[in-house]
C-alpha positions in Angstrom: 22.0 25.6 33.2 20.2 23.2 30.9 17.9 20.6 32.1 17.8 17.0 30.8 14.3 15.9 30.2 13.6 12.3 30.8 11.8 10.4 28.0 9.7 7.3 28.5 11.6 4.2 27.6 10.8 3.0 24.0 8.8 -0.2 23.7 10.7 -3.4 23.1 11.8 -3.8 19.5 9.7 -6.9 19.0 7.0 -7.5 16.4 4.1 -5.2 16.8 1.6 -6.5 19.3 -1.8 -7.7 18.1 -4.5 -5.4 19.3 -7.5 -6.7 21.3 -10.2 -6.9 20.5 -9.5 -7.6 16.9 -10.3 -4.5 14.9 -12.8 -4.5 12.0 -11.3 -6.2 9.0 -8.7 -8.2 10.9 -7.8 -10.6 9.5 -8.6 -9.6 5.9 -11.8 -11.1 4.7 -10.7 -14.1 2.6 -13.4 -16.0 0.8 -12.2 -19.3 -0.6 -10.1 -18.8 -3.7 -9.9 -15.0 -3.5 -6.7 -13.1 -2.9 -6.4 -10.1 -0.6 -4.6 -6.9 -1.8 -3.5 -4.1 0.5 -4.3 -0.7 -1.1 -1.5 1.6 0.0 -2.4 5.2 -0.8 -2.6 8.8 0.5 -5.8 9.6 -1.4 -8.1 9.5 1.6 -6.4 12.5 3.2 -8.3 14.9 0.9 -11.8 15.0 -0.5 -10.4 15.5 -4.0 -8.6 12.1 -3.7 -11.5 10.1 -2.4 -13.2 9.8 -5.8 -10.0 8.4 -7.4 -9.6 6.1 -4.4 -13.1 4.7 -4.9 -12.5 4.1 -8.6 -9.2 2.3 -7.9 -10.8 0.1 -5.3 -13.7 -0.7 -7.7 -11.2 -1.7 -10.4 -9.3 -3.9 -8.0 -12.5 -5.6 -6.7 -13.6 -6.1 -10.4 -10.5 -8.4 -10.7 -12.0 -10.6 -8.0 -9.7 -9.7 -5.2 -10.7 -8.5 -1.7 -9.3 -5.0 -1.0 -8.0 -3.9 2.4 -7.9 -0.1 2.3 -6.6 1.8 5.4 -8.9 4.9 5.1 -12.0 2.6 5.0 -10.8 0.4 7.9 -9.0 2.7 10.3 -11.6 5.5 11.2 -11.6 6.4 14.8 -8.2 4.8 15.7 -5.2 6.4 17.1 -2.1 7.0 14.8 -0.2 4.2 16.6 -3.2 1.8 16.2 -3.4 2.7 12.5 0.3 2.1 11.9 0.2 -1.3 13.6 -3.0 -2.3 11.9 -1.6 -1.4 8.5 1.6 -3.4 9.1 -0.5 -6.4 10.2 -2.6 -6.2 7.1 0.4 -6.0 4.8 1.7 -9.1 6.4 -1.7 -10.9 6.0 -2.4 -9.7 2.5 -1.3 -11.5 -0.6 0.1 -8.4 -2.4 0.2 -4.6 -2.3 -1.2 -2.1 -4.8 0.4 1.3 -4.1 -0.6 4.7 -5.3 2.8 6.6 -5.7 1.6 10.0 -6.8 3.4 13.1 -5.5 6.8 14.5 -5.7 8.1 12.8 -3.7 5.4 10.2 -3.2 3.8 9.9 0.2 6.2 8.7 2.9 3.8 6.3 4.5 3.1 4.6 1.2 6.9 4.3 0.7 7.2 2.6 4.1 4.4 0.2 3.2 6.1 -0.7 -0.1 9.4 -1.3 1.6 7.7 -3.5 4.2 6.0 -5.5 1.5 9.3 -5.9 -0.4 10.9 -7.2 2.8 8.1 -9.7 3.2 8.5 -10.9 -0.4 5.0 -9.7 -1.3 4.2 -8.8 -5.0 3.9 -5.0 -5.4 2.0 -3.1 -8.1 2.6 0.6 -8.5 0.1 3.2 -9.8 1.2 6.7 -10.8 -0.9 9.1 -12.9 1.0 12.1 -11.7 2.6 14.0 -14.6 5.4 15.4 -12.5 8.8 13.6 -12.6 10.5 12.7 -9.4 13.6 10.8 -10.7 17.0 11.7 -12.0 16.6 9.5 -15.1 13.9 9.1 -17.7 14.4 5.3 -17.5 12.7 5.1 -14.1 9.8 7.4 -13.1 10.5 7.1 -9.4 13.5 6.7 -7.1 15.4 3.7 -8.5 15.4 1.9 -5.1 11.7 1.2 -5.7 12.6 -0.9 -8.7 15.0 -3.0 -6.7 12.1 -4.9 -5.2 10.2 -5.3 -8.4 10.8 -8.0 -11.1 13.2 -7.1 -13.9 10.1 -6.5 -16.1 8.9 -3.8 -13.7 6.8 -2.1 -16.3 4.5 -5.1 -16.1 3.8 -3.9 -12.5 3.5 -0.2 -13.3 0.1 1.4 -14.0 -0.5 5.0 -15.2 -4.2 4.9 -15.8 -7.0 3.4 -13.6 -8.3 1.6 -16.7 -5.0 -0.4 -16.9 -5.7 -2.2 -13.7 -8.0 -4.7 -15.5 -5.5 -5.2 -18.4 -5.1 -8.9 -18.7 -1.7 -8.5 -20.3 -0.3 -6.9 -17.1 0.9 -8.6 -13.9 -1.9 -7.6 -11.6 -4.7 -9.2 -13.6 -2.6 -12.4 -14.0 -1.8 -12.4 -10.3 -5.5 -12.0 -9.4 -6.4 -14.8 -11.7 -8.7 -12.6 -13.8 
């Protein structure tokens, strides 16, 4: 005879509740005239990625934008708090810079990109991973990622940390650098 285990009722499907007291970094620090960019990435999970994460953050800050980066802001929080805080910061940020390394890229980063697309936020993709993860040479990632990017998606695509400051590409123009 099998037993049916009762599960707690799911929370209402409303917008995520704001946490109290306001966590560090909420809302994103926004000095006059500076944009805020959300840095979606899986790099903080491993010591080997933290150096690259620091370099990417420094390049973004050199453009004159404020960076909200989950690994720097979410220490000591529960997974649920982290998820809610990240969604809140995507909503409050002006754009998203996403590290899409991996094959496939990190699931959390993909959710963050999809959420940003749904909100109409500009998204900039960074991938310096030499592995391919697409069925066509025309698009380096799953083609659904390109559905949310402008037709000239290569202008939003970065393969080297040094490209972040390239004034000919979309991010530097967006940042006003």
